[in-house]
N, CA, C and O atoms as a CHARMM CRD file, in Angstrom:
* protein
*
  264
    1    1 UNK  N     98.08200  60.34000  31.08300 PROA 1      0.00000
    2    1 UNK  CA    97.48500  59.31100  30.26600 PROA 1      0.00000
    3    1 UNK  C     98.41000  58.10800  30.24300 PROA 1      0.00000
    4    1 UNK  O     99.62800  58.28000  30.28400 PROA 1      0.00000
    5    2 UNK  N     97.87900  56.90200  30.18000 PROA 2      0.00000
    6    2 UNK  CA    98.66300  55.67800  30.21800 PROA 2      0.00000
    7    2 UNK  C     98.79800  55.11600  28.81400 PROA 2      0.00000
    8    2 UNK  O     98.10300  54.17300  28.43800 PROA 2      0.00000
    9    3 UNK  N     99.68200  55.69500  28.06200 PROA 3      0.00000
   10    3 UNK  CA    99.89700  55.22900  26.69600 PROA 3      0.00000
   11    3 UNK  C    101.37600  55.19000  26.38200 PROA 3      0.00000
   12    3 UNK  O    102.18600  55.83700  27.04600 PROA 3      0.00000
   13    4 UNK  N    101.72100  54.41900  25.35800 PROA 4      0.00000
   14    4 UNK  CA   103.08000  54.39200  24.81600 PROA 4      0.00000
   15    4 UNK  C    103.44300  55.80800  24.37900 PROA 4      0.00000
   16    4 UNK  O    102.54900  56.63400  24.19300 PROA 4      0.00000
   17    5 UNK  N    104.68800  56.10000  24.21500 PROA 5      0.00000
   18    5 UNK  CA   105.12600  57.43100  23.77000 PROA 5      0.00000
   19    5 UNK  C    104.36500  57.83000  22.51600 PROA 5      0.00000
   20    5 UNK  O    104.09800  56.99800  21.64900 PROA 5      0.00000
   21    6 UNK  N    104.02200  59.09900  22.42700 PROA 6      0.00000
   22    6 UNK  CA   103.24100  59.57700  21.28800 PROA 6      0.00000
   23    6 UNK  C    103.89100  59.23000  19.96400 PROA 6      0.00000
   24    6 UNK  O    103.19200  58.91600  19.00100 PROA 6      0.00000
   25    7 UNK  N    105.21600  59.27700  19.89300 PROA 7      0.00000
   26    7 UNK  CA   105.87700  58.96400  18.62700 PROA 7      0.00000
   27    7 UNK  C    105.59600  57.53100  18.19200 PROA 7      0.00000
   28    7 UNK  O    105.51800  57.24700  16.99700 PROA 7      0.00000
   29    8 UNK  N    105.44500  56.62900  19.15800 PROA 8      0.00000
   30    8 UNK  CA   105.15600  55.24500  18.83700 PROA 8      0.00000
   31    8 UNK  C    103.66800  55.01300  18.63400 PROA 8      0.00000
   32    8 UNK  O    103.28100  53.97600  18.09500 PROA 8      0.00000
   33    9 UNK  N    102.82900  55.94400  19.04700 PROA 9      0.00000
   34    9 UNK  CA   101.39200  55.79200  18.93800 PROA 9      0.00000
   35    9 UNK  C    100.82700  56.35400  17.65000 PROA 9      0.00000
   36    9 UNK  O     99.63700  56.19300  17.37700 PROA 9      0.00000
   37   10 UNK  N    101.64300  57.00000  16.86600 PROA 10     0.00000
   38   10 UNK  CA   101.19700  57.60600  15.61200 PROA 10     0.00000
   39   10 UNK  C    102.11200  57.14200  14.49200 PROA 10     0.00000
   40   10 UNK  O    103.26800  56.79000  14.72600 PROA 10     0.00000
   41   11 UNK  N    101.59700  57.14300  13.29800 PROA 11     0.00000
   42   11 UNK  CA   102.41500  56.76300  12.15100 PROA 11     0.00000
   43   11 UNK  C    102.04600  55.39300  11.63300 PROA 11     0.00000
   44   11 UNK  O    101.14800  54.72500  12.14600 PROA 11     0.00000
   45   12 UNK  N    102.75000  55.00300  10.62200 PROA 12     0.00000
   46   12 UNK  CA   102.47900  53.70700  10.00600 PROA 12     0.00000
   47   12 UNK  C    103.22300  52.60000  10.74300 PROA 12     0.00000
   48   12 UNK  O    104.08400  52.86400  11.58200 PROA 12     0.00000
   49   13 UNK  N    102.88300  51.38400  10.42300 PROA 13     0.00000
   50   13 UNK  CA   103.59100  50.23600  11.00200 PROA 13     0.00000
   51   13 UNK  C    105.07500  50.33800  10.69000 PROA 13     0.00000
   52   13 UNK  O    105.91300  50.15200  11.57300 PROA 13     0.00000
   53   14 UNK  N    105.40500  50.63500   9.42900 PROA 14     0.00000
   54   14 UNK  CA   106.81500  50.75800   9.04800 PROA 14     0.00000
   55   14 UNK  C    107.51700  51.85700   9.83300 PROA 14     0.00000
   56   14 UNK  O    108.67400  51.69900  10.22300 PROA 14     0.00000
   57   15 UNK  N    106.82300  52.97800  10.07000 PROA 15     0.00000
   58   15 UNK  CA   107.41100  54.07000  10.85800 PROA 15     0.00000
   59   15 UNK  C    107.76500  53.57900  12.25800 PROA 15     0.00000
   60   15 UNK  O    108.84800  53.87100  12.76500 PROA 15     0.00000
   61   16 UNK  N    106.87200  52.85000  12.86900 PROA 16     0.00000
   62   16 UNK  CA   107.08600  52.37200  14.23300 PROA 16     0.00000
   63   16 UNK  C    108.20300  51.33300  14.27000 PROA 16     0.00000
   64   16 UNK  O    109.02700  51.33800  15.18500 PROA 16     0.00000
   65   17 UNK  N    108.23300  50.44700  13.28300 PROA 17     0.00000
   66   17 UNK  CA   109.25600  49.39900  13.26900 PROA 17     0.00000
   67   17 UNK  C    110.66900  49.95300  13.14700 PROA 17     0.00000
   68   17 UNK  O    111.61700  49.31800  13.61000 PROA 17     0.00000
   69   18 UNK  N    110.82800  51.10600  12.54300 PROA 18     0.00000
   70   18 UNK  CA   112.17400  51.70200  12.41100 PROA 18     0.00000
   71   18 UNK  C    112.43300  52.79800  13.43500 PROA 18     0.00000
   72   18 UNK  O    113.52900  53.35800  13.47000 PROA 18     0.00000
   73   19 UNK  N    111.45500  53.11200  14.26200 PROA 19     0.00000
   74   19 UNK  CA   111.59300  54.17600  15.25900 PROA 19     0.00000
   75   19 UNK  C    112.44100  53.67400  16.43500 PROA 19     0.00000
   76   19 UNK  O    112.04700  52.73200  17.12200 PROA 19     0.00000
   77   20 UNK  N    113.60000  54.29700  16.67000 PROA 20     0.00000
   78   20 UNK  CA   114.44500  53.83100  17.77000 PROA 20     0.00000
   79   20 UNK  C    113.83800  54.09300  19.14500 PROA 20     0.00000
   80   20 UNK  O    114.28900  53.50900  20.13100 PROA 20     0.00000
   81   21 UNK  N    112.83500  54.94900  19.23600 PROA 21     0.00000
   82   21 UNK  CA   112.20500  55.21600  20.53200 PROA 21     0.00000
   83   21 UNK  C    111.02800  54.28700  20.81900 PROA 21     0.00000
   84   21 UNK  O    110.53200  54.25000  21.94500 PROA 21     0.00000
   85   22 UNK  N    110.57800  53.54300  19.81800 PROA 22     0.00000
   86   22 UNK  CA   109.48600  52.58700  20.03200 PROA 22     0.00000
   87   22 UNK  C    110.02900  51.38200  20.78900 PROA 22     0.00000
   88   22 UNK  O    111.14800  50.93300  20.54000 PROA 22     0.00000
   89   23 UNK  N    109.24000  50.87100  21.69900 PROA 23     0.00000
   90   23 UNK  CA   109.69900  49.74800  22.52700 PROA 23     0.00000
   91   23 UNK  C    109.83900  48.47200  21.70400 PROA 23     0.00000
   92   23 UNK  O    109.16600  48.27400  20.69200 PROA 23     0.00000
   93   24 UNK  N    110.74100  47.61700  22.17800 PROA 24     0.00000
   94   24 UNK  CA   110.93300  46.31300  21.52900 PROA 24     0.00000
   95   24 UNK  C    109.65900  45.48500  21.61700 PROA 24     0.00000
   96   24 UNK  O    109.33000  44.74200  20.69200 PROA 24     0.00000
   97   25 UNK  N    108.93800  45.61500  22.74000 PROA 25     0.00000
   98   25 UNK  CA   107.69000  44.87500  22.91400 PROA 25     0.00000
   99   25 UNK  C    106.66700  45.28600  21.85600 PROA 25     0.00000
  100   25 UNK  O    106.00500  44.43400  21.26300 PROA 25     0.00000
  101   26 UNK  N    106.54000  46.59600  21.62100 PROA 26     0.00000
  102   26 UNK  CA   105.59800  47.08700  20.62300 PROA 26     0.00000
  103   26 UNK  C    105.98000  46.59400  19.22700 PROA 26     0.00000
  104   26 UNK  O    105.11600  46.17200  18.45900 PROA 26     0.00000
  105   27 UNK  N    107.24500  46.64700  18.90600 PROA 27     0.00000
  106   27 UNK  CA   107.70500  46.18400  17.59000 PROA 27     0.00000
  107   27 UNK  C    107.43400  44.69700  17.40900 PROA 27     0.00000
  108   27 UNK  O    107.00600  44.26800  16.33800 PROA 27     0.00000
  109   28 UNK  N    107.68000  43.91200  18.45100 PROA 28     0.00000
  110   28 UNK  CA   107.41600  42.46900  18.37300 PROA 28     0.00000
  111   28 UNK  C    105.92800  42.19800  18.20400 PROA 28     0.00000
  112   28 UNK  O    105.53800  41.31700  17.43700 PROA 28     0.00000
  113   29 UNK  N    105.09500  42.95400  18.91900 PROA 29     0.00000
  114   29 UNK  CA   103.64800  42.77900  18.80300 PROA 29     0.00000
  115   29 UNK  C    103.18000  43.11100  17.38600 PROA 29     0.00000
  116   29 UNK  O    102.33800  42.40800  16.82800 PROA 29     0.00000
  117   30 UNK  N    103.71800  44.16900  16.81200 PROA 30     0.00000
  118   30 UNK  CA   103.33800  44.52400  15.43900 PROA 30     0.00000
  119   30 UNK  C    103.77100  43.44200  14.45500 PROA 30     0.00000
  120   30 UNK  O    102.99600  43.05300  13.58000 PROA 30     0.00000
  121   31 UNK  N    104.99700  42.95700  14.59100 PROA 31     0.00000
  122   31 UNK  CA   105.46400  41.89800  13.68300 PROA 31     0.00000
  123   31 UNK  C    104.58200  40.66000  13.80100 PROA 31     0.00000
  124   31 UNK  O    104.24100  40.03400  12.79700 PROA 31     0.00000
  125   32 UNK  N    104.21600  40.31500  15.02300 PROA 32     0.00000
  126   32 UNK  CA   103.35100  39.16200  15.24400 PROA 32     0.00000
  127   32 UNK  C    101.98000  39.38800  14.62000 PROA 32     0.00000
  128   32 UNK  O    101.42200  38.48500  13.99700 PROA 32     0.00000
  129   33 UNK  N    101.44100  40.57800  14.78200 PROA 33     0.00000
  130   33 UNK  CA   100.10700  40.88600  14.25900 PROA 33     0.00000
  131   33 UNK  C    100.06800  40.83800  12.73300 PROA 33     0.00000
  132   33 UNK  O     99.03100  40.51900  12.15200 PROA 33     0.00000
  133   34 UNK  N    101.17400  41.14600  12.08600 PROA 34     0.00000
  134   34 UNK  CA   101.19300  41.18100  10.62100 PROA 34     0.00000
  135   34 UNK  C    100.96400  39.80700   9.99200 PROA 34     0.00000
  136   34 UNK  O    100.54600  39.71100   8.83800 PROA 34     0.00000
  137   35 UNK  N    101.23500  38.75500  10.74700 PROA 35     0.00000
  138   35 UNK  CA   101.03400  37.40600  10.20700 PROA 35     0.00000
  139   35 UNK  C     99.61700  36.88400  10.45700 PROA 35     0.00000
  140   35 UNK  O     99.28400  35.77000  10.05300 PROA 35     0.00000
  141   36 UNK  N     98.78600  37.68600  11.12100 PROA 36     0.00000
  142   36 UNK  CA    97.42900  37.28100  11.47600 PROA 36     0.00000
  143   36 UNK  C     96.40400  37.92500  10.55800 PROA 36     0.00000
  144   36 UNK  O     96.71600  38.82500   9.77800 PROA 36     0.00000
  145   37 UNK  N     95.18800  37.44800  10.66900 PROA 37     0.00000
  146   37 UNK  CA    94.07900  38.09800   9.99300 PROA 37     0.00000
  147   37 UNK  C     94.00000  39.52000  10.53600 PROA 37     0.00000
  148   37 UNK  O     93.95700  39.69900  11.75300 PROA 37     0.00000
  149   38 UNK  N     93.97800  40.54300   9.67200 PROA 38     0.00000
  150   38 UNK  CA    94.01900  41.92600  10.16500 PROA 38     0.00000
  151   38 UNK  C     92.82100  42.31300  11.03800 PROA 38     0.00000
  152   38 UNK  O     92.97000  43.10900  11.96500 PROA 38     0.00000
  153   39 UNK  N     91.65800  41.76900  10.76100 PROA 39     0.00000
  154   39 UNK  CA    90.48600  42.09200  11.58100 PROA 39     0.00000
  155   39 UNK  C     90.65200  41.48600  12.97500 PROA 39     0.00000
  156   39 UNK  O     90.39900  42.15300  13.97900 PROA 39     0.00000
  157   40 UNK  N     91.07200  40.23800  13.03700 PROA 40     0.00000
  158   40 UNK  CA    91.28900  39.60100  14.33900 PROA 40     0.00000
  159   40 UNK  C     92.37400  40.32400  15.12500 PROA 40     0.00000
  160   40 UNK  O     92.22600  40.56000  16.32400 PROA 40     0.00000
  161   41 UNK  N     93.46500  40.67500  14.44900 PROA 41     0.00000
  162   41 UNK  CA    94.56300  41.37300  15.12200 PROA 41     0.00000
  163   41 UNK  C     94.10500  42.72900  15.65800 PROA 41     0.00000
  164   41 UNK  O     94.44300  43.09600  16.78300 PROA 41     0.00000
  165   42 UNK  N     93.34500  43.46500  14.86900 PROA 42     0.00000
  166   42 UNK  CA    92.85800  44.77800  15.30700 PROA 42     0.00000
  167   42 UNK  C     91.89300  44.64000  16.48500 PROA 42     0.00000
  168   42 UNK  O     91.95600  45.42200  17.43400 PROA 42     0.00000
  169   43 UNK  N     91.01000  43.65600  16.42700 PROA 43     0.00000
  170   43 UNK  CA    90.07400  43.44300  17.53800 PROA 43     0.00000
  171   43 UNK  C     90.81300  43.07600  18.81700 PROA 43     0.00000
  172   43 UNK  O     90.50300  43.59200  19.89100 PROA 43     0.00000
  173   44 UNK  N     91.79500  42.18100  18.69900 PROA 44     0.00000
  174   44 UNK  CA    92.57200  41.79600  19.87300 PROA 44     0.00000
  175   44 UNK  C     93.37600  42.97800  20.40300 PROA 44     0.00000
  176   44 UNK  O     93.51700  43.13300  21.61600 PROA 44     0.00000
  177   45 UNK  N     93.90200  43.81100  19.51200 PROA 45     0.00000
  178   45 UNK  CA    94.66000  44.99300  19.93900 PROA 45     0.00000
  179   45 UNK  C     93.75700  45.96600  20.69400 PROA 45     0.00000
  180   45 UNK  O     94.19000  46.57000  21.67500 PROA 45     0.00000
  181   46 UNK  N     92.53100  46.12100  20.25700 PROA 46     0.00000
  182   46 UNK  CA    91.58400  46.99500  20.96200 PROA 46     0.00000
  183   46 UNK  C     91.32500  46.47700  22.37800 PROA 46     0.00000
  184   46 UNK  O     91.32400  47.25100  23.33500 PROA 46     0.00000
  185   47 UNK  N     91.10700  45.17900  22.50600 PROA 47     0.00000
  186   47 UNK  CA    90.87000  44.59400  23.83100 PROA 47     0.00000
  187   47 UNK  C     92.10500  44.78300  24.70400 PROA 47     0.00000
  188   47 UNK  O     91.99300  45.19500  25.85900 PROA 47     0.00000
  189   48 UNK  N     93.27300  44.48800  24.16200 PROA 48     0.00000
  190   48 UNK  CA    94.51000  44.63100  24.91700 PROA 48     0.00000
  191   48 UNK  C     94.71300  46.07200  25.37200 PROA 48     0.00000
  192   48 UNK  O     95.08900  46.31400  26.51900 PROA 48     0.00000
  193   49 UNK  N     94.47000  47.01900  24.48900 PROA 49     0.00000
  194   49 UNK  CA    94.63500  48.43200  24.83800 PROA 49     0.00000
  195   49 UNK  C     93.70000  48.82600  25.97900 PROA 49     0.00000
  196   49 UNK  O     94.11500  49.52200  26.90500 PROA 49     0.00000
  197   50 UNK  N     92.45000  48.38900  25.92200 PROA 50     0.00000
  198   50 UNK  CA    91.49600  48.73000  26.98300 PROA 50     0.00000
  199   50 UNK  C     91.89900  48.11800  28.31800 PROA 50     0.00000
  200   50 UNK  O     91.84400  48.78400  29.35200 PROA 50     0.00000
  201   51 UNK  N     92.30300  46.85200  28.29500 PROA 51     0.00000
  202   51 UNK  CA    92.68200  46.16000  29.52900 PROA 51     0.00000
  203   51 UNK  C     93.93100  46.80300  30.13700 PROA 51     0.00000
  204   51 UNK  O     93.98900  47.02900  31.34500 PROA 51     0.00000
  205   52 UNK  N     94.92300  47.09500  29.30500 PROA 52     0.00000
  206   52 UNK  CA    96.15000  47.70300  29.81700 PROA 52     0.00000
  207   52 UNK  C     95.90900  49.12600  30.30600 PROA 52     0.00000
  208   52 UNK  O     96.50800  49.54400  31.29700 PROA 52     0.00000
  209   53 UNK  N     95.05100  49.86800  29.63500 PROA 53     0.00000
  210   53 UNK  CA    94.73400  51.21300  30.08900 PROA 53     0.00000
  211   53 UNK  C     94.02900  51.16800  31.44700 PROA 53     0.00000
  212   53 UNK  O     94.33600  51.96800  32.33100 PROA 53     0.00000
  213   54 UNK  N     93.08800  50.23800  31.61300 PROA 54     0.00000
  214   54 UNK  CA    92.41600  50.07400  32.91100 PROA 54     0.00000
  215   54 UNK  C     93.42000  49.69600  34.00000 PROA 54     0.00000
  216   54 UNK  O     93.36300  50.21900  35.11300 PROA 54     0.00000
  217   55 UNK  N     94.33100  48.79300  33.67600 PROA 55     0.00000
  218   55 UNK  CA    95.36400  48.37400  34.61700 PROA 55     0.00000
  219   55 UNK  C     96.24500  49.56800  35.00800 PROA 55     0.00000
  220   55 UNK  O     96.57800  49.74000  36.18000 PROA 55     0.00000
  221   56 UNK  N     96.61000  50.36800  34.04700 PROA 56     0.00000
  222   56 UNK  CA    97.43100  51.54900  34.28900 PROA 56     0.00000
  223   56 UNK  C     96.71300  52.52600  35.21300 PROA 56     0.00000
  224   56 UNK  O     97.29700  53.01400  36.18100 PROA 56     0.00000
  225   57 UNK  N     95.45500  52.81000  34.91600 PROA 57     0.00000
  226   57 UNK  CA    94.68200  53.72700  35.75500 PROA 57     0.00000
  227   57 UNK  C     94.57500  53.21200  37.18500 PROA 57     0.00000
  228   57 UNK  O     94.72500  53.97300  38.14100 PROA 57     0.00000
  229   58 UNK  N     94.31600  51.92300  37.32300 PROA 58     0.00000
  230   58 UNK  CA    94.19700  51.32100  38.65400 PROA 58     0.00000
  231   58 UNK  C     95.52500  51.43600  39.39700 PROA 58     0.00000
  232   58 UNK  O     95.54500  51.77000  40.58200 PROA 58     0.00000
  233   59 UNK  N     96.62100  51.16600  38.71800 PROA 59     0.00000
  234   59 UNK  CA    97.93900  51.25700  39.35100 PROA 59     0.00000
  235   59 UNK  C     98.24200  52.68200  39.78500 PROA 59     0.00000
  236   59 UNK  O     98.78500  52.90000  40.86800 PROA 59     0.00000
  237   60 UNK  N     97.89500  53.65300  38.94600 PROA 60     0.00000
  238   60 UNK  CA    98.12900  55.05700  39.29900 PROA 60     0.00000
  239   60 UNK  C     97.27300  55.47700  40.48700 PROA 60     0.00000
  240   60 UNK  O     97.74500  56.19800  41.36600 PROA 60     0.00000
  241   61 UNK  N     96.02000  55.03200  40.52100 PROA 61     0.00000
  242   61 UNK  CA    95.14500  55.36900  41.64100 PROA 61     0.00000
  243   61 UNK  C     95.67400  54.77600  42.93700 PROA 61     0.00000
  244   61 UNK  O     95.62200  55.42100  43.98400 PROA 61     0.00000
  245   62 UNK  N     96.18500  53.55200  42.87100 PROA 62     0.00000
  246   62 UNK  CA    96.76100  52.90800  44.07200 PROA 62     0.00000
  247   62 UNK  C     97.98800  53.65300  44.53000 PROA 62     0.00000
  248   62 UNK  O     98.18000  53.84600  45.73100 PROA 62     0.00000
  249   63 UNK  N     98.82800  54.07800  43.59900 PROA 63     0.00000
  250   63 UNK  CA   100.06500  54.76300  43.99200 PROA 63     0.00000
  251   63 UNK  C     99.76600  56.13500  44.59700 PROA 63     0.00000
  252   63 UNK  O    100.53100  56.60900  45.43700 PROA 63     0.00000
  253   64 UNK  N     98.69600  56.76700  44.19700 PROA 64     0.00000
  254   64 UNK  CA    98.32300  58.07600  44.75700 PROA 64     0.00000
  255   64 UNK  C     97.75400  57.94100  46.16700 PROA 64     0.00000
  256   64 UNK  O     97.85900  58.85600  46.98300 PROA 64     0.00000
  257   65 UNK  N     97.15200  56.78900  46.43700 PROA 65     0.00000
  258   65 UNK  CA    96.52100  56.60800  47.74600 PROA 65     0.00000
  259   65 UNK  C     97.49000  56.12000  48.81100 PROA 65     0.00000
  260   65 UNK  O     97.11500  55.99500  49.97700 PROA 65     0.00000
  261   66 UNK  N     98.71000  55.84900  48.43300 PROA 66     0.00000
  262   66 UNK  CA    99.68800  55.37100  49.42800 PROA 66     0.00000
  263   66 UNK  C    100.63200  56.46500  49.84500 PROA 66     0.00000
  264   66 UNK  O    101.51500  56.23600  50.67200 PROA 66     0.00000
């Protein structure tokens, strides 16, 4: 599966922000999202997750075919 580490994918925002295994990129994205309208941030996060997951799957399929 093409997802961030499970520890970073579960828990509260505060849990992730203090988790030393969570990526700096994820922490920055969460901090940025907190200053936005929560509905807009959640909708954009859903789109981003779908696009990145599709990109990950495509990359894995390409690497298997080479």
